[in-house]
MARFI-701276 format. One record per residue: residue number from 1; residue in one letter; x, y, z of N, C-alpha, C in turn. Coordinates in nm, 3 decimals. Layout:
REM residues N
NUM,A,X,Y,Z,X,Y,Z,X,Y,Z
...
REM end
This chain:
REM residues 73
1,M,6.517,-5.948,-5.623,6.523,-5.913,-5.483,6.651,-5.835,-5.460
2,V,6.638,-5.719,-5.402,6.755,-5.636,-5.372,6.744,-5.591,-5.228
3,F,6.845,-5.620,-5.148,6.842,-5.581,-5.008,6.881,-5.436,-4.992
4,R,6.977,-5.393,-5.067,7.021,-5.254,-5.073,7.069,-5.232,-5.215
5,A,7.089,-5.109,-5.251,7.131,-5.078,-5.388,7.258,-5.155,-5.426
6,K,7.350,-5.175,-5.332,7.474,-5.243,-5.365,7.460,-5.395,-5.369
7,H,7.345,-5.448,-5.330,7.325,-5.592,-5.324,7.240,-5.641,-5.440
8,V,7.288,-5.627,-5.560,7.214,-5.673,-5.675,7.233,-5.824,-5.687
9,L,7.122,-5.895,-5.684,7.126,-6.040,-5.693,7.087,-6.084,-5.833
10,T,7.153,-6.188,-5.882,7.123,-6.240,-6.015,6.992,-6.319,-6.011
11,G,6.943,-6.350,-6.128,6.823,-6.433,-6.138,6.844,-6.567,-6.070
12,R,6.962,-6.626,-6.089,6.993,-6.755,-6.027,6.996,-6.742,-5.875
13,H,7.051,-6.632,-5.825,7.052,-6.610,-5.680,6.909,-6.604,-5.627
14,K,6.822,-6.536,-5.699,6.681,-6.525,-5.656,6.614,-6.661,-5.656
15,E,6.645,-6.743,-5.757,6.590,-6.880,-5.761,6.634,-6.959,-5.639
16,I,6.763,-6.948,-5.607,6.817,-7.024,-5.494,6.761,-6.973,-5.362
17,I,6.747,-6.843,-5.348,6.688,-6.788,-5.226,6.545,-6.839,-5.209
18,A,6.469,-6.842,-5.317,6.331,-6.893,-5.309,6.330,-7.039,-5.263
19,M,6.425,-7.118,-5.312,6.433,-7.258,-5.272,6.476,-7.271,-5.126
20,I,6.567,-7.183,-5.083,6.608,-7.183,-4.942,6.487,-7.149,-4.854
21,L,6.407,-7.052,-4.898,6.286,-7.016,-4.824,6.192,-7.136,-4.810
22,D,6.191,-7.221,-4.913,6.107,-7.341,-4.909,6.170,-7.453,-4.828
23,G,6.292,-7.431,-4.778,6.357,-7.530,-4.692,6.443,-7.632,-4.766
24,A,6.474,-7.605,-4.892,6.554,-7.699,-4.971,6.699,-7.704,-4.925
25,T,6.755,-7.822,-4.930,6.897,-7.840,-4.899,6.979,-7.809,-5.025
26,N,7.111,-7.799,-5.008,7.197,-7.777,-5.124,7.181,-7.890,-5.226
27,K,7.170,-8.012,-5.178,7.153,-8.127,-5.267,7.022,-8.117,-5.344
28,E,6.914,-8.082,-5.276,6.784,-8.068,-5.343,6.787,-7.954,-5.446
29,I,6.853,-7.845,-5.412,6.865,-7.732,-5.504,6.944,-7.775,-5.627
30,S,7.055,-7.846,-5.605,7.139,-7.888,-5.718,7.063,-7.982,-5.811
31,E,6.987,-8.073,-5.755,6.910,-8.167,-5.837,6.800,-8.094,-5.915
32,S,6.735,-8.000,-5.851,6.627,-7.927,-5.916,6.676,-7.837,-6.028
33,L,6.791,-7.773,-6.007,6.844,-7.679,-6.106,6.944,-7.743,-6.203
34,H,6.972,-7.873,-6.183,7.064,-7.948,-6.270,7.203,-7.885,-6.272
35,I,7.250,-7.851,-6.150,7.386,-7.801,-6.132,7.450,-7.881,-6.019
36,T,7.581,-7.872,-6.006,7.647,-7.949,-5.901,7.621,-7.886,-5.764
37,E,7.636,-7.967,-5.662,7.620,-7.917,-5.526,7.727,-7.812,-5.495
38,G,7.845,-7.827,-5.554,7.951,-7.728,-5.537,7.913,-7.593,-5.595
39,T,7.844,-7.595,-5.708,7.797,-7.470,-5.768,7.692,-7.405,-5.680
40,V,7.605,-7.485,-5.621,7.505,-7.431,-5.528,7.576,-7.364,-5.411
41,K,7.676,-7.430,-5.357,7.750,-7.374,-5.244,7.815,-7.241,-5.281
42,T,7.867,-7.232,-5.403,7.926,-7.107,-5.449,7.820,-6.998,-5.458
43,H,7.703,-7.031,-5.512,7.594,-6.933,-5.520,7.552,-6.888,-5.380
44,V,7.537,-6.984,-5.290,7.495,-6.950,-5.152,7.600,-6.860,-5.088
45,Y,7.727,-6.891,-5.106,7.834,-6.807,-5.053,7.822,-6.664,-5.108
46,N,7.800,-6.652,-5.239,7.788,-6.519,-5.300,7.665,-6.445,-5.250
47,I,7.556,-6.517,-5.229,7.435,-6.457,-5.173,7.465,-6.403,-5.032
48,F,7.530,-6.485,-4.951,7.566,-6.442,-4.815,7.654,-6.318,-4.820
49,R,7.753,-6.319,-4.908,7.846,-6.206,-4.919,7.773,-6.079,-4.961
50,K,7.688,-6.089,-5.060,7.617,-5.972,-5.110,7.516,-5.918,-5.010
51,T,7.457,-6.006,-4.930,7.355,-5.964,-4.834,7.412,-5.944,-4.694
52,E,7.543,-5.966,-4.681,7.613,-5.945,-4.554,7.556,-6.029,-4.441
53,V,7.530,-6.157,-4.470,7.487,-6.252,-4.368,7.586,-6.368,-4.365
54,T,7.576,-6.450,-4.261,7.668,-6.563,-4.248,7.598,-6.697,-4.237
55,S,7.464,-6.698,-4.245,7.392,-6.824,-4.234,7.257,-6.815,-4.304
56,R,7.199,-6.931,-4.332,7.066,-6.936,-4.392,6.963,-6.874,-4.298
57,N,6.978,-6.901,-4.169,6.883,-6.845,-4.072,6.887,-6.693,-4.073
58,Q,7.005,-6.637,-4.080,7.019,-6.492,-4.084,6.961,-6.436,-4.214
59,L,6.983,-6.504,-4.325,6.926,-6.463,-4.453,6.774,-6.463,-4.446
60,L,6.717,-6.573,-4.396,6.572,-6.583,-4.385,6.515,-6.478,-4.290
61,S,6.584,-6.454,-4.180,6.540,-6.352,-4.085,6.536,-6.214,-4.151
62,N,6.640,-6.182,-4.229,6.643,-6.054,-4.299,6.530,-6.043,-4.400
63,I,6.507,-6.148,-4.475,6.401,-6.147,-4.576,6.265,-6.131,-4.510
64,L,6.241,-6.210,-4.406,6.111,-6.204,-4.338,6.092,-6.071,-4.268
65,G,6.200,-6.014,-4.215,6.192,-5.882,-4.150,6.156,-5.774,-4.250
66,K,6.216,-5.779,-4.368,6.185,-5.680,-4.471,6.046,-5.702,-4.527
67,L,6.003,-5.827,-4.536,5.868,-5.856,-4.584,5.764,-5.803,-4.487
68,S,5.788,-5.820,-4.358,5.690,-5.773,-4.260,5.680,-5.620,-4.261
69,L,5.792,-5.553,-4.290,5.789,-5.408,-4.299,5.705,-5.360,-4.417
70,T,5.708,-5.435,-4.526,5.631,-5.396,-4.644,5.483,-5.427,-4.627
71,L,5.450,-5.515,-4.534,5.310,-5.551,-4.512,5.242,-5.462,-4.409
72,L,5.321,-5.384,-4.335,5.262,-5.296,-4.235,5.186,-5.183,-4.302
73,P,5.072,-5.142,-4.241,4.995,-5.032,-4.300,5.066,-4.899,-4.295
REM end
């Protein structure tokens, strides 16, 4: 998933974004991926920084907005 050319996300970032889309908490993500909750927070911070958002809601809104644009005829 790339929001813009400068926003290259790693495979792990894409995994975490997918889990956020499913409504997973940091704790649930950490348990599922077998990493610490602190590591999840670092990944989420980096995702926010790369996508220029400040919250999960804003991230989801951007993703859903871009998805709806790709689905339009």
